[in-house]
C-alpha positions in Angstrom: 33.1 -5.2 112.9 33.5 -2.4 115.4 36.1 -0.8 113.2 33.8 -1.0 110.2 31.0 0.7 112.1 33.4 3.4 113.2 34.7 3.9 109.6 31.1 4.1 108.3 30.2 6.6 111.0 33.2 8.8 110.1 32.4 8.7 106.4 28.7 9.7 107.1 29.9 12.6 109.3 32.2 13.9 106.5 29.4 13.6 103.9 27.0 15.6 106.1 29.6 18.3 106.6 30.2 18.6 102.9 26.4 18.7 102.2 26.0 21.4 104.8 28.7 23.5 103.2 27.1 23.2 99.8 23.6 24.4 100.7 21.8 25.4 103.9 18.2 24.7 104.8 17.0 27.9 103.2 18.6 27.1 99.9 21.5 29.5 100.2 24.8 28.5 98.7 27.9 28.7 100.8 31.0 26.9 99.8 29.7 24.8 96.9 32.1 24.6 94.0 31.3 26.6 90.9 30.3 24.1 88.1 32.4 23.8 85.0 29.6 23.9 82.4 30.1 24.6 78.7 28.1 27.3 77.0 25.8 25.5 74.5 26.2 26.1 70.7 24.5 29.3 69.8 25.1 31.0 73.1 27.8 33.7 73.3 27.9 34.6 77.0 29.4 32.5 79.8 28.2 32.7 83.4 30.6 34.2 85.8 32.5 31.9 88.1 30.5 32.8 91.1 27.3 31.3 92.7 24.5 33.4 94.1 24.1 33.5 97.9 20.5 32.6 97.5 18.6 30.7 94.7 17.7 33.1 91.9 14.5 33.4 89.8 14.6 35.1 86.4 11.5 35.7 84.3 11.7 35.5 80.5 8.7 37.2 78.9 8.2 36.6 75.2 5.6 36.2 72.4 4.8 33.2 70.2 2.6 34.2 67.3 4.8 32.9 64.5 7.7 30.5 63.9 10.4 33.3 64.5 9.7 32.9 68.3 10.6 29.2 68.3 14.4 29.7 68.3 14.0 32.6 70.8 12.2 30.1 73.1 14.9 27.5 72.4 17.6 29.9 73.5 15.8 30.8 76.6 15.2 27.1 77.5 18.9 26.4 76.8 19.8 29.1 79.3 17.3 27.7 81.8 19.1 24.3 81.6 22.5 26.0 81.8 21.7 28.3 84.7 20.1 25.5 86.7 23.8 24.5 87.4 24.2 27.9 89.0 21.3 27.7 91.5 19.1 29.7 89.2 15.6 29.0 87.9 14.3 30.5 84.7 10.5 30.8 84.0 9.7 31.0 80.3 6.5 32.9 80.0 4.5 33.5 76.8 2.8 36.9 77.0 0.2 36.0 74.4 -0.4 35.6 70.7 -1.3 39.2 69.9 1.6 41.7 69.9 0.3 44.6 72.0 1.8 46.9 74.6 -1.0 45.9 77.0 0.2 42.3 77.0 3.7 43.4 77.8 2.6 45.7 80.7 0.4 43.1 82.2 3.1 40.4 82.1 5.7 42.8 83.6 3.3 43.8 86.4 2.8 40.2 87.3 6.6 39.5 87.2 7.2 42.5 89.5 4.5 41.3 91.9 6.1 37.9 92.0 9.4 39.5 92.9 11.6 37.9 90.3 15.3 38.7 90.7 15.6 39.8 87.1 13.4 40.0 84.0 14.2 39.5 80.3 11.4 40.9 78.1 10.5 41.6 74.5 8.7 45.0 74.9 8.4 45.9 71.2 6.1 49.0 71.7 6.2 52.5 73.1 4.1 52.6 76.3 6.2 49.8 77.9 9.0 52.0 79.2 7.0 52.9 82.3 6.6 49.4 83.6 10.2 48.6 82.8 11.2 51.6 84.9 8.9 50.4 87.7 10.7 47.0 87.7 14.1 48.7 87.9 12.9 51.0 90.7 11.8 47.8 92.5 15.5 46.6 92.3 14.6 44.1 89.5 17.1 44.6 86.6 15.7 44.3 83.1 17.3 43.3 79.8 15.3 43.8 76.6 15.7 41.7 73.5 14.5 41.4 69.9 12.6 44.7 69.8 11.8 47.6 72.1 10.0 50.9 71.9 11.6 54.2 70.7 11.3 55.9 74.1 14.2 55.4 76.6 13.8 53.3 79.7 16.0 52.3 82.6 16.6 48.8 81.2 20.2 47.6 81.7 20.8 46.5 78.1 19.2 45.7 74.8 20.2 42.7 72.6 19.0 42.7 69.0 19.2 44.2 65.6 20.1 47.8 64.7 16.7 47.8 63.0 17.3 51.0 60.9 20.6 49.6 59.6 18.9 46.2 58.9 16.3 48.1 56.9 19.0 49.8 54.9 20.6 46.5 54.2 17.2 45.2 53.0 16.9 48.3 50.7 20.3 47.4 49.2 19.1 43.8 48.5 15.9 45.2 46.9 18.1 47.4 44.7 20.0 44.3 43.6 17.0 42.2 42.6 15.2 45.1 40.9 18.3 46.3 39.1 17.3 49.7 40.4 14.0 49.9 38.7 10.5 48.5 39.2 7.6 48.2 41.6 7.9 47.0 45.2 5.2 46.1 47.7 5.8 46.3 51.5 4.2 44.1 54.1 5.0 45.0 57.7 4.1 43.2 60.9 2.4 45.7 63.1 2.1 49.4 62.2 3.5 51.4 65.1 5.8 48.6 66.3 9.1 50.5 66.5 11.3 47.8 65.1 9.0 47.1 62.2 8.8 50.8 61.4 12.5 51.2 61.6 13.1 48.3 59.2 10.5 49.6 56.8 11.7 53.2 56.9 15.4 52.1 56.8 14.7 50.4 53.4 12.4 53.0 52.0 14.7 55.9 53.0 17.6 54.2 51.3 15.6 53.5 48.1 14.3 57.1 48.0 17.8 58.5 48.4 19.7 56.1 46.1 17.3 54.2 43.8 14.7 56.7 42.4 13.7 54.1 39.8 12.0 51.9 42.5 8.3 52.6 43.1 6.6 51.5 46.3 3.0 50.5 45.4 1.7 50.0 48.9 2.3 49.3 52.6 0.3 46.7 54.3 0.1 45.0 57.7 0.0 41.2 58.3 0.2 41.0 62.1 3.1 38.6 61.6 0.8 36.0 60.0 2.0 34.0 56.9 -1.6 33.5 55.8 -2.2 37.2 55.6 1.1 37.8 53.8 0.0 35.2 51.3 -3.3 37.0 50.6 -1.7 40.4 50.5 0.9 39.2 48.0 -1.6 37.6 45.7 -3.7 40.8 45.8 -0.6 43.0 45.0 0.4 40.7 42.1 -3.1 40.9 40.7 -3.2 44.6 40.9 0.4 45.0 39.7 1.4 42.2 37.4 4.7 43.9 36.8 5.6 43.8 40.6 9.3 42.9 41.0 9.7 42.5 44.8 7.9 42.1 48.1 9.6 43.4 51.2 8.3 41.7 54.4 9.6 43.5 57.5 8.6 41.0 60.2 6.9 37.6 60.6 5.3 35.4 57.9 7.4 36.1 54.8 7.2 32.5 53.7 3.5 33.2 53.1 4.5 35.8 50.5 7.0 33.4 49.0 4.3 30.7 48.7 2.0 33.1 46.9 4.7 33.8 44.3 5.3 30.1 43.8 1.6 29.2 43.6 1.1 31.9 40.9 4.0 30.5 38.9 6.1 33.7 39.3 9.3 32.1 40.7 12.3 34.0 39.4 10.1 37.0 38.3 9.1 38.3 41.7 11.3 38.0 44.8 10.9 38.4 48.5 13.3 40.3 50.8 12.8 39.5 54.5 14.2 38.6 57.9 15.1 35.4 59.8 16.8 32.1 58.9 13.9 30.0 60.2 13.3 26.6 58.4 10.1 28.0 56.7 12.2 30.8 55.1 15.2 28.6 54.2 12.9 26.4 52.2 11.9 29.3 49.9 15.4 30.7 49.7 16.5 27.3 48.4 13.7 27.3 45.8 14.3 30.9 44.7 11.2 32.8 45.9 13.1 34.5 48.7 16.1 36.4 47.4 17.5 37.6 50.7 16.7 36.8 54.4 18.6 38.9 57.0 19.4 37.2 60.3 18.9 38.4 63.9 20.2 35.4 65.9 17.0 34.7 67.9 18.6 31.7 69.8 21.5 33.8 70.9 19.3 36.7 72.0 17.2 34.3 74.1 20.3 32.7 75.7 22.5 35.7 76.2 19.8 37.9 77.7 19.3 35.5 80.6 23.0 34.9 81.3 23.8 38.6 81.2 21.1 39.1 83.8 22.5 36.3 86.0 26.0 37.8 85.7 24.8 41.2 86.8 22.8 39.9 89.8 25.6 37.9 91.2 28.4 40.4 90.6 26.4 43.7 90.9 28.3 44.9 87.8 26.6 46.2 84.7 27.7 44.9 81.2 30.3 46.9 79.3 27.7 48.5 77.0 24.0 48.9 76.8 23.4 47.7 73.2 24.6 44.4 71.9 23.9 44.3 68.2 23.5 41.0 66.4 25.1 40.1 63.1 23.1 40.9 60.0 24.1 37.8 58.0 22.2 37.6 54.7 21.0 34.3 53.4 20.6 34.0 49.6 20.1 31.3 47.0 23.8 31.5 46.4 24.9 30.7 49.9 22.0 28.7 51.3 23.6 25.3 50.7 26.8 26.4 52.5 25.0 27.9 55.5 22.3 25.2 55.6 23.6 22.0 54.1 21.0 19.5 53.1 
C-alpha cells in the first residue's frame, strides 16, 4: 500500500510539472507543444509552428447587411476555432447593417481602446485610413479584406479582389450575352464605395473602349439590398423593354434575377454579378444570372486572421501586401460541375 501511495505521489508531481511547463498562472505559454491542427477546407494559410508567449486577442470587424457576409463570417469563425488551438481568441464583431465609414471608424476606435493584439477589418470607404493608421501607430497590426478605400494606409496587407480587373471581366461577360449590342442597366451597391466604383467603372470602361454597340441606360444604387434591386430592375425593364442585361456590382443581385423571372423574361434579359452564394447559384441554374464572379469570402475571412496571428508571433510581415483572390466565373454551363445538386 505504501508503494502504491508513493507511486501515485510521484505521478501527481510529474503531472504538475508538465502542467506548469504548459501554461503559467498569467496564461503565458512556455514549453507547450505546438498543436498539429489541419487547416479547414476553404482556408489557404497555415499557422506558423510557434505559440505566442501570452494569450492573443484578435478583433474581426465586418458587416452583415446581405447574404454575401455569411461565408465571410463562416471563414472568421473557422479561424476562431482553429486559432484557439494556438492560445488565441478571435472576437467576431458586426459593425452594423449600414455600410458607412462612420461605422468602421467607431468600431476601430473601440478595438484600439480594448487593446487587441491585431485587427482584421473591412474598411470599404475613404475616410477610414486615418483610424487604421492610428491602430498601427498603437502597435496593433491591421489586415484589411473584401474592400478598402482608395487612399493608402499603414495596413499590413489587403486580401480581396482586384476590383478594377473584376469589373473588366464583368464587362467581357456583358459583351458575350449582348453579342456586343444592346441596352444595359447598372445597379451598384453604394455610390462612393471604392470597390463598387472600381467594379462599375472597370466594366463600363471596357465596354466603352471595346464594345461601342452597348448602351448604358442608367446607374442606380441598391444599398446591397435584393428588394431594391428587384424594384430597380422592374422599373428599368418597364422603361426599356429591349433591355438585354443588368449588371449588379455588389450585394443583392438575386433580386434583379427574380424580377426577370417574375416578368417572364428568362433567357431574354440576363444578370452579370458577383458572388457564388446560394441565392445567386439558384438563379444561375435557372438561367436568369448569366455570370457570377467569385471573390472567395470564406478564404478572406479565414486567411486574414491567420496571417495576423503569424505576424504577431513571428514579427515578420507577409511576403506581399496584396493577396488577390481568384476570379472564377460561374455560368449556367458550369454550375452543375461547380455546385452539384
